Residue frames relative to the residue before (quaternion, step in Angstrom):
aa qw qx qy qz dx dy dz
M 1.0000 0.0000 0.0000 0.0000 0.00 0.00 0.00
A 0.6241 0.5539 -0.3444 0.4302 3.58 1.01 -0.76
R 0.6319 0.5329 -0.3280 0.4573 3.57 1.03 -0.77
I 0.6455 0.5154 -0.3137 0.4683 3.59 0.98 -0.84
I 0.6645 0.4997 -0.3060 0.4639 3.58 0.94 -0.84
R 0.6348 0.5049 -0.3304 0.4827 3.60 1.02 -0.72
W 0.6284 0.5306 -0.3171 0.4722 3.58 1.01 -0.84
L 0.6430 0.5223 -0.3050 0.4698 3.56 0.97 -0.90
G 0.6518 0.5182 -0.3047 0.4625 3.57 0.97 -0.84
R 0.6589 0.5010 -0.3095 0.4681 3.58 0.97 -0.83
I 0.6403 0.5044 -0.3321 0.4747 3.58 0.96 -0.78
N 0.6695 0.4987 -0.3043 0.4587 3.58 0.93 -0.85
E 0.5892 0.5395 -0.3757 0.4697 3.60 1.12 -0.49
G 0.6459 0.5046 -0.3097 0.4819 3.58 1.02 -0.77
V 0.6272 0.5276 -0.3242 0.4725 3.56 1.02 -0.82
A 0.6562 0.5083 -0.3140 0.4609 3.59 0.93 -0.86
L 0.6301 0.5263 -0.3321 0.4644 3.58 1.02 -0.74
V 0.6590 0.4897 -0.3061 0.4819 3.59 0.92 -0.88
A 0.6407 0.5190 -0.3235 0.4643 3.60 0.99 -0.81
G 0.6505 0.5107 -0.3130 0.4670 3.57 0.98 -0.80
L 0.6412 0.5038 -0.3176 0.4839 3.57 1.02 -0.78
G 0.6148 0.5436 -0.3355 0.4626 3.57 1.08 -0.71
L 0.6537 0.4986 -0.3071 0.4793 3.57 1.00 -0.82
L 0.6404 0.5146 -0.3246 0.4688 3.59 0.99 -0.79
A 0.6391 0.5095 -0.3236 0.4767 3.59 0.99 -0.78
C 0.6324 0.5268 -0.3216 0.4682 3.57 1.05 -0.76
V 0.6339 0.5163 -0.3203 0.4785 3.58 1.00 -0.81
A 0.6490 0.5129 -0.3139 0.4660 3.59 0.95 -0.87
L 0.6441 0.5177 -0.3177 0.4650 3.58 0.99 -0.81
I 0.6604 0.4975 -0.3063 0.4717 3.58 0.94 -0.87
L 0.6439 0.5057 -0.3233 0.4744 3.59 0.97 -0.79
A 0.6345 0.5157 -0.3284 0.4729 3.59 1.00 -0.77
E 0.6306 0.5269 -0.3242 0.4687 3.58 1.04 -0.78
I 0.6422 0.5202 -0.3227 0.4612 3.58 0.94 -0.85
L 0.6781 0.4806 -0.2879 0.4758 3.56 0.90 -0.93
A 0.6501 0.5171 -0.3195 0.4560 3.58 0.96 -0.84
R 0.6311 0.5189 -0.3345 0.4695 3.60 1.01 -0.72
R 0.6133 0.5680 -0.3409 0.4301 3.54 1.03 -0.82
F 0.7508 0.3557 -0.1919 0.5226 3.57 1.09 -0.73
G 0.5956 -0.6406 0.3323 0.3527 3.56 1.25 0.43
A 0.6780 0.4440 -0.3002 0.5031 3.61 1.17 0.38
P 0.0732 -0.8396 0.5368 0.0408 3.63 0.46 1.14
I 0.5010 -0.6533 0.4892 0.2880 3.54 -1.14 0.74
G 0.2316 -0.7928 0.5215 0.2140 3.56 0.86 -1.00
G 0.7882 0.3486 -0.2594 0.4359 3.54 -1.20 0.62
T 0.4606 0.7053 -0.4512 0.2945 3.57 1.21 -0.09
D 0.6274 0.5305 -0.3492 0.4505 3.59 1.03 -0.67
E 0.6515 0.5034 -0.3127 0.4736 3.58 0.99 -0.80
I 0.6793 0.4877 -0.2931 0.4635 3.58 0.82 -0.96
S 0.6671 0.4933 -0.3176 0.4591 3.60 0.90 -0.85
G 0.6070 0.5403 -0.3550 0.4622 3.60 1.10 -0.58
Y 0.6497 0.5032 -0.3075 0.4798 3.57 0.99 -0.84
V 0.6503 0.5135 -0.3158 0.4622 3.57 0.96 -0.87
M 0.6532 0.5121 -0.3238 0.4541 3.61 0.91 -0.83
A 0.6477 0.5062 -0.3220 0.4696 3.60 0.97 -0.82
A 0.6682 0.5001 -0.2995 0.4624 3.57 0.94 -0.88
V 0.6699 0.5027 -0.2992 0.4571 3.57 0.87 -0.96
T 0.6494 0.5139 -0.3212 0.4594 3.57 0.98 -0.78
S 0.7050 0.4679 -0.2918 0.4460 3.59 0.74 -0.99
W 0.6997 0.4337 -0.2748 0.4967 3.60 1.00 -0.71
G 0.6547 0.5540 -0.3123 0.4086 3.61 1.04 -0.71
I 0.6128 0.5699 -0.3719 0.4017 3.59 1.06 -0.56
G 0.5828 0.5536 -0.3782 0.4592 3.60 1.16 -0.43
Y 0.6356 0.5127 -0.3180 0.4817 3.56 1.04 -0.80
A 0.6509 0.5139 -0.3171 0.4602 3.57 0.90 -0.90
L 0.6289 0.5430 -0.3317 0.4467 3.56 1.07 -0.72
T 0.7158 0.4364 -0.2744 0.4711 3.59 0.79 -0.94
E 0.6707 0.4606 -0.2959 0.5004 3.59 1.21 -0.39
R 0.3773 -0.7457 0.4521 0.3116 3.58 1.36 0.00
A 0.3895 0.7483 -0.4438 0.3023 3.55 1.03 0.86
H 0.4500 0.6704 -0.4795 0.3438 3.60 1.19 0.07
V 0.4773 -0.6772 0.4851 0.2798 3.54 -0.96 0.88
R 0.0641 0.7785 -0.6202 0.0721 3.51 -0.98 0.93
I 0.3722 -0.6844 0.5713 0.2582 3.54 -1.01 0.75
D 0.0079 -0.8502 0.5239 -0.0516 3.56 -0.33 1.26
L 0.1411 0.8261 -0.5283 0.1359 3.55 1.09 0.74
L 0.7248 0.4062 -0.2432 0.5006 3.59 0.88 -0.90
R 0.6033 0.6062 -0.3501 0.3820 3.56 1.01 -0.84
V 0.7102 0.4713 -0.2763 0.4440 3.58 0.80 -0.95
R 0.6701 0.5052 -0.3007 0.4532 3.60 1.20 -0.37
G 0.6533 0.5333 -0.3109 0.4384 3.58 1.25 -0.33
G 0.6057 -0.5486 0.4377 0.3748 3.50 -1.35 0.15
P 0.7596 -0.3993 0.2612 0.4420 3.56 -1.30 0.07
G 0.6641 0.5047 -0.3083 0.4575 3.61 0.94 -0.82
F 0.6476 0.5112 -0.3037 0.4765 3.56 1.02 -0.84
R 0.6535 0.5046 -0.3093 0.4719 3.59 0.95 -0.89
A 0.6522 0.5147 -0.3147 0.4591 3.57 0.96 -0.87
A 0.6438 0.5201 -0.3228 0.4592 3.59 0.98 -0.81
L 0.6724 0.4788 -0.3001 0.4781 3.59 0.93 -0.85
D 0.6287 0.5289 -0.3339 0.4621 3.59 1.03 -0.75
C 0.6605 0.4917 -0.3072 0.4771 3.58 0.94 -0.85
L 0.6411 0.5188 -0.3233 0.4640 3.58 0.96 -0.83
A 0.6563 0.5071 -0.3120 0.4634 3.59 0.93 -0.87
L 0.6872 0.4797 -0.2846 0.4654 3.57 0.90 -0.90
L 0.6398 0.5060 -0.3267 0.4774 3.59 1.01 -0.72
S 0.6361 0.5193 -0.3262 0.4683 3.58 1.02 -0.75
L 0.6547 0.5082 -0.2980 0.4736 3.55 0.96 -0.88
A 0.6443 0.5116 -0.3165 0.4722 3.58 0.97 -0.84
G 0.6400 0.5325 -0.3207 0.4516 3.58 1.01 -0.81
V 0.6641 0.4899 -0.3003 0.4784 3.57 0.91 -0.89
A 0.6550 0.5135 -0.3115 0.4585 3.58 0.94 -0.86
L 0.6587 0.5076 -0.3088 0.4615 3.59 0.94 -0.85
V 0.6617 0.4943 -0.3077 0.4724 3.58 0.92 -0.86
T 0.6554 0.5056 -0.3149 0.4643 3.59 0.94 -0.84
A 0.6585 0.4921 -0.3111 0.4768 3.61 0.92 -0.85
W 0.6291 0.5422 -0.3306 0.4484 3.59 0.98 -0.83
H 0.7205 0.4166 -0.2480 0.4958 3.58 0.80 -1.00
G 0.5890 0.5691 -0.3645 0.4431 3.59 1.11 -0.57
W 0.6164 0.5364 -0.3447 0.4621 3.55 1.07 -0.74
N 0.6212 0.5464 -0.3452 0.4432 3.61 0.98 -0.79
V 0.6460 0.5061 -0.3129 0.4782 3.58 1.00 -0.82
L 0.6742 0.4930 -0.2932 0.4652 3.58 0.86 -0.96
E 0.6450 0.5291 -0.3187 0.4499 3.58 0.94 -0.86
K 0.6488 0.5054 -0.3122 0.4755 3.57 0.99 -0.82
T 0.6473 0.5145 -0.3126 0.4675 3.58 0.98 -0.83
L 0.6425 0.5170 -0.3198 0.4665 3.58 0.97 -0.84
G 0.6736 0.5140 -0.2883 0.4460 3.57 1.02 -0.82
T 0.7541 0.3836 -0.2091 0.4904 3.55 1.03 -0.76
G 0.3462 -0.7487 0.4955 0.2722 3.57 1.20 -0.41
A 0.1790 0.8341 -0.5035 0.1368 3.57 1.16 0.65
R 0.1490 -0.7603 0.6287 0.0666 3.51 -1.18 0.75
A 0.5906 -0.5616 0.4414 0.3755 3.55 -1.23 0.51
N 0.4019 -0.6964 0.5459 0.2354 3.53 -1.10 0.77
T 0.4583 0.6460 -0.4512 0.4113 3.54 0.73 1.19
A 0.7015 -0.4459 0.3389 0.4407 3.54 -1.30 0.05
L 0.6651 0.5075 -0.3085 0.4528 3.60 1.06 -0.66
E 0.1529 -0.8223 0.5239 0.1611 3.57 1.18 -0.61
T 0.0719 0.8369 -0.5335 0.0989 3.54 0.91 0.96
P 0.4281 -0.6441 0.5537 0.3088 3.61 -0.93 0.79
L 0.4081 -0.7759 0.4232 0.2287 3.58 -0.42 1.21
W 0.5430 0.6203 -0.4204 0.3790 3.58 1.14 -0.34
I 0.6011 0.5834 -0.3725 0.3994 3.62 1.07 -0.60
P 0.7374 0.3659 -0.2736 0.4974 3.67 0.60 -0.92
Q 0.6254 0.5417 -0.3492 0.4399 3.59 1.06 -0.65
A 0.6405 0.5208 -0.3282 0.4591 3.61 1.00 -0.76
I 0.6464 0.5043 -0.3183 0.4758 3.58 0.99 -0.81
W 0.6503 0.5123 -0.3029 0.4721 3.58 0.98 -0.90
W 0.6771 0.4921 -0.2899 0.4641 3.58 0.87 -0.96
A 0.6366 0.5249 -0.3343 0.4554 3.59 0.95 -0.83
G 0.6286 0.5342 -0.3293 0.4594 3.59 1.04 -0.75
W 0.6742 0.4763 -0.2927 0.4826 3.57 0.93 -0.87
S 0.6332 0.5226 -0.3323 0.4643 3.58 1.04 -0.72
W 0.6461 0.5050 -0.3131 0.4791 3.57 1.02 -0.80
F 0.6239 0.5267 -0.3269 0.4760 3.56 1.03 -0.79
A 0.6504 0.5134 -0.3173 0.4612 3.59 0.93 -0.88
L 0.6501 0.5054 -0.3130 0.4734 3.58 0.94 -0.88
S 0.6434 0.5234 -0.3144 0.4617 3.58 0.94 -0.89
A 0.6792 0.4935 -0.2911 0.4587 3.57 0.89 -0.93
V 0.6497 0.5073 -0.3212 0.4662 3.60 0.97 -0.79
V 0.6489 0.5106 -0.3192 0.4651 3.61 0.94 -0.85
L 0.6829 0.4712 -0.2962 0.4731 3.59 0.87 -0.89
A 0.6270 0.5262 -0.3408 0.4625 3.59 1.02 -0.73
A 0.6418 0.5121 -0.3231 0.4707 3.59 0.97 -0.83
G 0.6500 0.5138 -0.3117 0.4651 3.57 0.99 -0.81
A 0.6673 0.4979 -0.2992 0.4662 3.57 0.93 -0.90
L 0.6682 0.4952 -0.3029 0.4654 3.58 0.93 -0.86
T 0.6198 0.5385 -0.3371 0.4606 3.59 1.07 -0.73
L 0.6650 0.4903 -0.2986 0.4777 3.57 0.93 -0.90
A 0.6545 0.5107 -0.3162 0.4592 3.58 0.95 -0.86
A 0.6520 0.5178 -0.3147 0.4558 3.59 0.97 -0.84
K 0.6812 0.4605 -0.2763 0.4976 3.59 1.14 -0.61
G 0.5135 -0.6645 0.4048 0.3617 3.59 1.29 -0.03
R 0.4958 0.6438 -0.4343 0.3887 3.59 1.22 0.29
F 0.0482 -0.8704 0.4900 -0.0026 3.55 0.74 1.14
E 0.6368 0.5419 -0.3342 0.4349 3.57 0.98 -0.77
N 0.6821 0.4973 -0.2834 0.4552 3.59 1.09 -0.70
V 0.5165 0.6373 -0.4209 0.3872 3.60 1.19 -0.41
G 0.6588 0.5307 -0.3041 0.4382 3.57 0.96 -0.85
D 0.5779 0.6015 -0.3730 0.4063 3.59 1.19 -0.47
I 0.7824 0.2664 -0.1639 0.5385 3.59 1.13 -0.55
A 0.8004 0.2822 -0.1433 0.5092 3.59 1.12 -0.46
G 0.5712 0.6333 -0.3698 0.3688 3.57 1.25 -0.17
T 0.5431 -0.5642 0.4905 0.3824 3.49 -1.32 -0.35
E 0.5959 -0.5821 0.4226 0.3571 3.54 -1.29 0.18
T 0.4627 0.6678 -0.4638 0.3534 3.60 1.23 0.11
A 0.6313 -0.5263 0.4029 0.4026 3.55 -1.24 0.35
T 0.1650 -0.8005 0.5703 0.0814 3.57 -0.90 0.91
């Protein structure tokens, strides 16, 4: 299980790099739009494209944040409990996160499926086929759900073996334990 979790972390590092490059490309596009407007020749569509990029980066970035244990959590009680208590709260938090991710991916597929069936396009000058940004967004949520389920399984396995201190290594927070 540890090997799978390390593999997941490495993939998420690559995903974060691609997401960061996507944001940089978006910044370059916006800067080009600003300059083009200055010379009276706007590019157009930058607001639409940047919205798609933000949705994609967010859905894919939350998986990276998960493997880096960077999700915000109120851990007032967690830090005061013993190893077993902390492990239980970590598992509960990860299971809750996995549940939300699975439900979001499930319903996201329904939206994407409907778009694919209707061939919907954005009501903008670009007339973007909506399945493209929706598929990228949905894939990010699906990857996040998979990441959360794998980490939850790892945390539960460690907890079942009584290795409470190790649960925090994959499901805890970055606060002192």
